[in-house]
Z-matrix of the N, CA and C atoms (Angstrom, degrees):
N
C 1 1.465
C 2 1.602 1 111.52
N 3 1.290 2 111.62 1 -34.10
C 4 1.529 3 115.26 2 -175.98
C 5 1.561 4 106.16 3 -71.02
N 6 1.332 5 119.62 4 -37.37
C 7 1.514 6 121.53 5 -176.44
C 8 1.500 7 106.75 6 -66.66
N 9 1.345 8 118.92 7 -34.82
C 10 1.439 9 123.70 8 179.27
C 11 1.542 10 109.88 9 -65.11
N 12 1.337 11 116.31 10 -46.48
C 13 1.392 12 122.35 11 -179.14
C 14 1.531 13 109.99 12 -64.62
N 15 1.330 14 117.76 13 -44.71
C 16 1.514 15 119.84 14 179.91
C 17 1.520 16 110.12 15 -64.04
N 18 1.299 17 119.98 16 -36.09
C 19 1.436 18 117.31 17 179.04
C 20 1.438 19 112.54 18 -70.84
N 21 1.322 20 120.14 19 -36.13
C 22 1.443 21 124.62 20 174.65
C 23 1.550 22 111.76 21 -63.69
N 24 1.319 23 114.99 22 -43.46
C 25 1.491 24 116.49 23 177.67
C 26 1.482 25 112.47 24 -65.13
N 27 1.309 26 119.99 25 -37.86
C 28 1.455 27 121.89 26 176.07
C 29 1.521 28 111.19 27 -65.19
N 30 1.311 29 116.04 28 -39.40
C 31 1.510 30 119.17 29 176.65
C 32 1.447 31 113.18 30 -60.50
N 33 1.320 32 116.10 31 -43.53
C 34 1.476 33 124.82 32 -178.99
C 35 1.524 34 106.33 33 -63.73
N 36 1.358 35 119.56 34 -46.32
C 37 1.435 36 122.90 35 -177.63
C 38 1.500 37 110.33 36 -65.27
N 39 1.283 38 117.15 37 -36.34
C 40 1.513 39 121.46 38 179.68
C 41 1.560 40 105.84 39 -68.62
N 42 1.295 41 120.61 40 -44.07
C 43 1.479 42 122.56 41 179.79
C 44 1.464 43 110.82 42 -64.22
N 45 1.334 44 123.35 43 -44.46
C 46 1.411 45 126.05 44 -179.74
C 47 1.616 46 108.00 45 -66.19
N 48 1.331 47 119.78 46 -38.07
C 49 1.410 48 120.04 47 178.10
C 50 1.437 49 109.86 48 -68.67
N 51 1.353 50 125.57 49 -42.81
C 52 1.340 51 128.15 50 174.95
C 53 1.528 52 116.47 51 -60.45
N 54 1.311 53 118.43 52 -38.79
C 55 1.448 54 122.86 53 176.38
C 56 1.572 55 107.70 54 -67.34
N 57 1.273 56 120.13 55 -42.92
C 58 1.399 57 117.74 56 -178.05
C 59 1.569 58 113.11 57 -73.24
N 60 1.313 59 117.03 58 -30.99
C 61 1.459 60 116.83 59 173.33
C 62 1.554 61 113.06 60 -71.82
N 63 1.244 62 115.71 61 -34.80
C 64 1.459 63 123.40 62 -178.63
C 65 1.491 64 109.00 63 -69.68
N 66 1.341 65 115.62 64 -37.52
C 67 1.519 66 116.66 65 -179.72
C 68 1.480 67 112.63 66 -77.02
N 69 1.311 68 119.08 67 -13.36
C 70 1.425 69 123.07 68 -179.52
C 71 1.632 70 112.76 69 84.80
N 72 1.220 71 112.15 70 1.77
C 73 1.523 72 118.33 71 -178.91
C 74 1.551 73 109.39 72 -71.88
N 75 1.212 74 121.21 73 -45.30
C 76 1.406 75 124.90 74 179.90
C 77 1.503 76 110.83 75 -135.21
N 78 1.328 77 117.48 76 130.65
C 79 1.537 78 116.50 77 -178.58
C 80 1.456 79 117.84 78 -104.97
N 81 1.379 80 117.80 79 -14.39
C 82 1.438 81 117.39 80 175.79
C 83 1.568 82 110.34 81 -161.72
N 84 1.341 83 115.71 82 -178.87
C 85 1.404 84 117.76 83 -170.41
C 86 1.537 85 114.71 84 -70.37
N 87 1.417 86 112.37 85 -21.90
C 88 1.496 87 120.92 86 177.73
C 89 1.574 88 107.69 87 -68.36
N 90 1.382 89 117.71 88 -40.38
C 91 1.378 90 117.56 89 177.18
C 92 1.493 91 117.68 90 -68.73
N 93 1.365 92 114.99 91 -28.44
C 94 1.435 93 119.16 92 175.67
C 95 1.542 94 108.91 93 -70.03
N 96 1.357 95 115.83 94 -43.52
C 97 1.406 96 121.14 95 -179.08
C 98 1.553 97 110.54 96 -62.05
N 99 1.354 98 116.11 97 -46.08
C 100 1.412 99 119.79 98 172.62
C 101 1.484 100 120.30 99 -55.69
N 102 1.335 101 113.51 100 -42.13
C 103 1.490 102 121.78 101 173.26
C 104 1.496 103 113.75 102 -60.22
N 105 1.309 104 114.15 103 -42.47
C 106 1.514 105 120.01 104 179.97
C 107 1.507 106 109.79 105 -70.24
N 108 1.329 107 118.77 106 -39.22
C 109 1.496 108 119.53 107 178.62
C 110 1.485 109 108.62 108 -69.66
N 111 1.311 110 119.08 109 -37.89
C 112 1.528 111 117.63 110 -174.27
C 113 1.503 112 108.43 111 -72.28
N 114 1.296 113 119.51 112 -31.04
C 115 1.481 114 123.73 113 177.96
C 116 1.541 115 110.59 114 -56.26
N 117 1.263 116 118.12 115 -40.99
C 118 1.518 117 122.66 116 -172.58
C 119 1.521 118 109.51 117 -94.36
N 120 1.376 119 123.36 118 5.00
C 121 1.467 120 120.26 119 -171.56
C 122 1.560 121 108.83 120 -131.68
N 123 1.328 122 118.73 121 42.52
C 124 1.413 123 119.79 122 -175.84
C 125 1.638 124 106.05 123 -110.40
N 126 1.358 125 116.01 124 142.96
C 127 1.440 126 120.82 125 171.47
C 128 1.559 127 106.60 126 -125.33
N 129 1.321 128 116.63 127 157.65
C 130 1.398 129 126.09 128 -178.76
C 131 1.535 130 105.81 129 -66.60
N 132 1.321 131 117.70 130 137.20
C 133 1.487 132 120.32 131 179.36
C 134 1.498 133 112.88 132 -71.81
N 135 1.335 134 115.51 133 -26.57
C 136 1.519 135 118.26 134 177.78
C 137 1.504 136 117.12 135 -82.32
N 138 1.359 137 117.69 136 -44.02
C 139 1.468 138 124.22 137 -166.79
C 140 1.538 139 111.78 138 -121.96
N 141 1.282 140 118.05 139 -7.80
C 142 1.472 141 124.11 140 -178.54
C 143 1.487 142 116.76 141 68.51
N 144 1.338 143 117.74 142 12.44
C 145 1.557 144 125.40 143 177.93
C 146 1.574 145 105.28 144 -67.87
N 147 1.332 146 113.20 145 133.31
C 148 1.494 147 115.24 146 174.96
C 149 1.556 148 114.39 147 -60.30
N 150 1.317 149 118.63 148 130.99
C 151 1.469 150 124.01 149 179.54
C 152 1.536 151 108.32 150 -130.92
N 153 1.330 152 115.65 151 165.47
C 154 1.379 153 120.77 152 175.60
C 155 1.453 154 113.45 153 -114.24
N 156 1.300 155 121.49 154 163.70
C 157 1.384 156 125.67 155 -176.83
C 158 1.564 157 115.14 156 -60.70
N 159 1.259 158 114.46 157 -22.88
C 160 1.492 159 122.16 158 179.69
C 161 1.457 160 116.27 159 -84.20
N 162 1.410 161 114.38 160 -15.18
C 163 1.479 162 119.22 161 179.09
C 164 1.515 163 112.25 162 -69.33
N 165 1.344 164 117.39 163 131.09
C 166 1.479 165 120.77 164 173.09
C 167 1.464 166 109.49 165 -75.07
N 168 1.378 167 118.54 166 -37.13
C 169 1.463 168 123.58 167 -178.74
C 170 1.485 169 110.32 168 -139.99
N 171 1.395 170 119.71 169 160.87
C 172 1.344 171 123.08 170 176.35
C 173 1.614 172 109.49 171 -71.16
N 174 1.270 173 121.22 172 131.94
C 175 1.387 174 121.94 173 -177.28
C 176 1.499 175 111.68 174 -68.45
N 177 1.232 176 121.75 175 -24.83
C 178 1.471 177 125.73 176 -179.20
C 179 1.554 178 114.24 177 -80.44
N 180 1.322 179 115.59 178 -50.73
C 181 1.488 180 117.87 179 -172.96
C 182 1.615 181 114.65 180 -120.01
N 183 1.350 182 109.07 181 -11.33
C 184 1.579 183 111.40 182 175.92
C 185 1.515 184 114.77 183 88.88
N 186 1.338 185 117.56 184 -1.21
C 187 1.456 186 125.49 185 -176.47
C 188 1.563 187 105.32 186 -63.59
N 189 1.367 188 117.80 187 150.42
C 190 1.478 189 118.71 188 179.51
C 191 1.466 190 117.29 189 -109.39
N 192 1.447 191 114.23 190 11.58
C 193 1.472 192 119.23 191 179.02
C 194 1.469 193 110.35 192 -118.11
N 195 1.293 194 114.26 193 144.82
C 196 1.478 195 123.50 194 176.68
C 197 1.521 196 111.95 195 -128.67
N 198 1.285 197 116.66 196 163.73
C 199 1.478 198 122.48 197 173.35
C 200 1.512 199 106.64 198 -136.00
N 201 1.333 200 111.75 199 161.82
C 202 1.480 201 121.21 200 176.82
C 203 1.526 202 106.06 201 -74.64
N 204 1.358 203 118.05 202 126.75
C 205 1.485 204 122.36 203 -172.87
C 206 1.519 205 106.09 204 -64.09
N 207 1.284 206 122.00 205 -26.73
C 208 1.516 207 121.45 206 179.19
C 209 1.490 208 113.82 207 -67.94
N 210 1.413 209 113.13 208 -21.83
C 211 1.491 210 117.92 209 -174.83
C 212 1.560 211 108.18 210 -95.80
N 213 1.368 212 122.26 211 3.91
C 214 1.394 213 123.46 212 -177.00
C 215 1.622 214 108.43 213 -69.78
N 216 1.333 215 118.51 214 135.13
C 217 1.402 216 122.09 215 177.20
C 218 1.477 217 115.90 216 -76.58
N 219 1.331 218 117.46 217 -15.03
C 220 1.476 219 122.37 218 -168.72
C 221 1.581 220 106.17 219 -128.54
N 222 1.377 221 110.99 220 154.34
C 223 1.476 222 121.75 221 175.88
C 224 1.546 223 109.65 222 -136.31
N 225 1.245 224 113.36 223 148.14
C 226 1.524 225 120.19 224 173.92
C 227 1.520 226 105.90 225 -64.43
N 228 1.313 227 114.01 226 132.38
C 229 1.478 228 119.11 227 -179.94
C 230 1.514 229 112.06 228 -68.89
N 231 1.365 230 117.69 229 -32.07
C 232 1.525 231 117.27 230 -178.72
C 233 1.510 232 113.15 231 -81.38
N 234 1.395 233 120.17 232 -43.42
C 235 1.466 234 118.21 233 -170.64
C 236 1.530 235 112.30 234 -120.82
N 237 1.322 236 118.53 235 2.39
C 238 1.544 237 124.65 236 171.47
C 239 1.553 238 108.75 237 72.29
N 240 1.292 239 121.28 238 20.30
C 241 1.418 240 126.76 239 178.46
C 242 1.566 241 108.28 240 -71.54
N 243 1.340 242 121.27 241 133.66
C 244 1.436 243 123.66 242 177.26
C 245 1.587 244 107.54 243 -60.40
N 246 1.232 245 112.29 244 135.08
C 247 1.542 246 122.42 245 178.01
C 248 1.528 247 108.92 246 -121.34
N 249 1.383 248 117.38 247 123.07
C 250 1.484 249 121.16 248 -176.99
C 251 1.460 250 111.57 249 -74.70
N 252 1.326 251 121.09 250 -34.76
C 253 1.449 252 121.73 251 -173.80
C 254 1.515 253 106.18 252 -133.57
N 255 1.280 254 119.82 253 132.61
C 256 1.416 255 122.53 254 -179.87
C 257 1.533 256 115.47 255 -66.24
N 258 1.348 257 118.21 256 -18.21
C 259 1.385 258 124.89 257 -178.89
C 260 1.492 259 110.62 258 -87.93
N 261 1.335 260 121.22 259 4.46
C 262 1.498 261 126.50 260 176.26
C 263 1.517 262 105.60 261 -59.60
N 264 1.274 263 120.06 262 119.88
C 265 1.478 264 121.08 263 -178.89
C 266 1.530 265 116.92 264 -63.29
N 267 1.310 266 117.18 265 -31.71
C 268 1.517 267 118.35 266 -176.86
C 269 1.504 268 106.72 267 -148.89
N 270 1.318 269 111.45 268 140.30
C 271 1.494 270 121.68 269 174.20
C 272 1.575 271 106.43 270 -60.04
N 273 1.301 272 121.85 271 132.26
C 274 1.510 273 122.50 272 175.95
C 275 1.483 274 112.48 273 -69.14
N 276 1.342 275 120.49 274 -20.39
C 277 1.390 276 122.20 275 -176.92
C 278 1.550 277 113.48 276 -89.50
N 279 1.383 278 118.54 277 -49.32
C 280 1.405 279 120.38 278 -177.50
C 281 1.563 280 113.33 279 -119.09
N 282 1.256 281 117.10 280 -0.91
C 283 1.496 282 121.10 281 -179.79
C 284 1.587 283 110.02 282 70.42
N 285 1.263 284 118.39 283 19.86
C 286 1.510 285 120.89 284 174.05
C 287 1.486 286 108.72 285 -68.39
N 288 1.354 287 116.84 286 154.33
C 289 1.439 288 120.95 287 -177.80
C 290 1.467 289 113.00 288 -113.17
N 291 1.296 290 124.99 289 0.02
C 292 1.424 291 127.03 290 -177.95
C 293 1.541 292 109.31 291 -109.38
N 294 1.359 293 114.02 292 136.78
C 295 1.501 294 119.72 293 169.94
C 296 1.471 295 112.33 294 -117.42
N 297 1.336 296 116.28 295 161.56
C 298 1.465 297 123.67 296 170.60
C 299 1.518 298 112.37 297 -138.02
N 300 1.254 299 113.98 298 162.74
C 301 1.439 300 117.59 299 178.73
C 302 1.609 301 107.94 300 -56.90
N 303 1.355 302 117.64 301 144.50
C 304 1.432 303 118.89 302 -174.85
C 305 1.498 304 114.57 303 -63.90
N 306 1.250 305 123.48 304 -30.57
C 307 1.394 306 124.29 305 -179.49
C 308 1.550 307 115.07 306 -72.90
N 309 1.354 308 118.60 307 160.66
C 310 1.452 309 117.60 308 178.61
C 311 1.584 310 113.16 309 -90.23
N 312 1.320 311 114.57 310 4.10
C 313 1.475 312 116.94 311 -176.45
C 314 1.525 313 111.23 312 -65.87
N 315 1.319 314 115.09 313 152.29
C 316 1.481 315 121.59 314 -178.32
C 317 1.484 316 112.93 315 -86.46
N 318 1.329 317 121.06 316 -16.79
C 319 1.417 318 127.46 317 -174.06
C 320 1.493 319 108.51 318 -129.02
N 321 1.429 320 116.39 319 159.58
C 322 1.454 321 119.66 320 176.57
C 323 1.559 322 104.26 321 -143.54
N 324 1.375 323 107.28 322 152.93
C 325 1.472 324 117.90 323 177.92
C 326 1.550 325 110.85 324 -63.49
N 327 1.312 326 116.01 325 134.19
C 328 1.450 327 118.47 326 -178.39
C 329 1.499 328 115.66 327 -65.80
N 330 1.386 329 117.79 328 -27.86
C 331 1.412 330 123.76 329 -177.81
C 332 1.552 331 109.48 330 -87.43
N 333 1.297 332 124.30 331 -51.13
C 334 1.502 333 124.94 332 -169.12
C 335 1.494 334 116.81 333 -112.65
N 336 1.404 335 111.79 334 -13.52
C 337 1.596 336 115.25 335 179.66
C 338 1.482 337 113.34 336 85.61
N 339 1.335 338 120.20 337 4.94
C 340 1.498 339 122.90 338 -178.01
C 341 1.607 340 104.25 339 -65.81
N 342 1.392 341 109.60 340 137.71
C 343 1.480 342 114.52 341 177.76
C 344 1.557 343 117.54 342 -64.39
N 345 1.218 344 115.53 343 139.50
C 346 1.490 345 116.61 344 -177.21
C 347 1.632 346 101.49 345 -133.03
N 348 1.345 347 115.48 346 121.64
C 349 1.488 348 119.08 347 -176.68
C 350 1.452 349 110.03 348 -74.14
N 351 1.373 350 119.03 349 -44.44
C 352 1.498 351 118.83 350 -174.35
C 353 1.529 352 102.12 351 -145.48
N 354 1.416 353 118.18 352 114.48
C 355 1.410 354 118.91 353 174.05
C 356 1.492 355 118.15 354 -62.61
N 357 1.350 356 118.32 355 -21.79
C 358 1.427 357 120.39 356 -179.70
C 359 1.543 358 109.08 357 -77.21
N 360 1.341 359 121.41 358 -30.86
C 361 1.539 360 120.47 359 179.11
C 362 1.540 361 105.23 360 -95.19
N 363 1.307 362 121.51 361 -17.30
C 364 1.456 363 120.93 362 177.09
C 365 1.495 364 109.70 363 -126.05
N 366 1.356 365 119.12 364 77.95
C 367 1.418 366 122.13 365 -173.49
C 368 1.624 367 117.12 366 -72.39
N 369 1.396 368 110.09 367 -14.87
C 370 1.426 369 118.00 368 -178.85
C 371 1.506 370 109.35 369 -126.12
N 372 1.330 371 122.53 370 133.90
C 373 1.519 372 123.62 371 176.77
C 374 1.480 373 107.25 372 -57.45
N 375 1.390 374 116.50 373 130.42
C 376 1.408 375 118.55 374 173.35
C 377 1.481 376 118.31 375 -73.30
N 378 1.293 377 114.30 376 -11.71
C 379 1.514 378 119.85 377 176.71
C 380 1.489 379 116.19 378 -90.09
N 381 1.331 380 119.19 379 -46.34
C 382 1.419 381 123.11 380 -174.13
C 383 1.583 382 115.00 381 -124.62
N 384 1.345 383 116.50 382 -10.25
C 385 1.477 384 116.18 383 171.56
C 386 1.525 385 110.61 384 92.66
N 387 1.326 386 118.36 385 -1.81
C 388 1.550 387 120.12 386 179.49
C 389 1.502 388 106.92 387 -64.02
N 390 1.342 389 115.02 388 145.32
C 391 1.474 390 119.21 389 -178.10
C 392 1.570 391 110.07 390 -105.80
N 393 1.314 392 119.15 391 7.92
C 394 1.501 393 121.56 392 176.38
C 395 1.475 394 108.85 393 -115.63
N 396 1.433 395 112.58 394 144.42
C 397 1.383 396 115.70 395 173.42
C 398 1.535 397 110.90 396 -141.01
N 399 1.301 398 118.45 397 171.11
C 400 1.471 399 121.01 398 -177.07
C 401 1.565 400 106.18 399 -134.64
N 402 1.322 401 112.41 400 156.22
C 403 1.434 402 116.25 401 177.19
C 404 1.541 403 111.69 402 -75.44
N 405 1.339 404 115.90 403 134.17
C 406 1.502 405 118.22 404 -173.53
C 407 1.567 406 105.50 405 -67.94
N 408 1.304 407 114.50 406 141.59
C 409 1.393 408 123.55 407 178.09
C 410 1.536 409 108.58 408 -103.00
N 411 1.270 410 114.42 409 151.72
C 412 1.450 411 121.05 410 172.21
C 413 1.517 412 110.06 411 -87.73
N 414 1.328 413 117.06 412 161.19
C 415 1.437 414 120.91 413 -175.50
C 416 1.579 415 109.66 414 81.87
N 417 1.212 416 121.35 415 -141.86
C 418 1.483 417 119.41 416 -178.83
C 419 1.402 418 113.98 417 -75.34
N 420 1.360 419 124.35 418 153.43
C 421 1.444 420 126.29 419 -171.67
C 422 1.466 421 115.02 420 -66.34
N 423 1.326 422 120.51 421 151.59
C 424 1.381 423 126.86 422 172.63
C 425 1.564 424 105.86 423 -74.05
N 426 1.313 425 113.82 424 147.95
C 427 1.536 426 117.79 425 -178.71
C 428 1.552 427 109.04 426 -76.75
N 429 1.292 428 116.87 427 136.38
C 430 1.473 429 122.21 428 178.40
C 431 1.542 430 108.56 429 -102.03
N 432 1.271 431 113.93 430 168.09
C 433 1.508 432 118.98 431 177.85
C 434 1.439 433 112.48 432 -53.82
N 435 1.402 434 113.46 433 -38.64
C 436 1.498 435 117.86 434 -176.22
C 437 1.556 436 115.23 435 -81.07
N 438 1.327 437 115.37 436 -15.55
C 439 1.523 438 116.36 437 -175.38
C 440 1.423 439 113.80 438 -90.91
């Protein structure tokens, strides 16, 4: 009985894979894995509350846009939760009120905010070519040339 079940399960899996490939929605197992991971890693663009791909709106603020939490440029200073907007008044996880740049670097490019670990070994920003940087501040972000 188990062999019959396994063969049916494999047949169904092949059918679903073929349908997804033929429709152009997903082309390989890596796309499937990425879609599944993205589904569980979304935060509201306005308030940073966790949302799922099936939500029409954020349950907390009603916003209709979400971002991938891994792409957030800010993190809560207290609990390290991704924060989508540095002006978010409170972290949805711990209610902390301070944010920091997402990267662990101690300095950032003056023009674009890219993290720089050591200005002596990285004299020029790898992202924009700026040769000036500032020490990262805790709390709300320092203003950059572009902001």
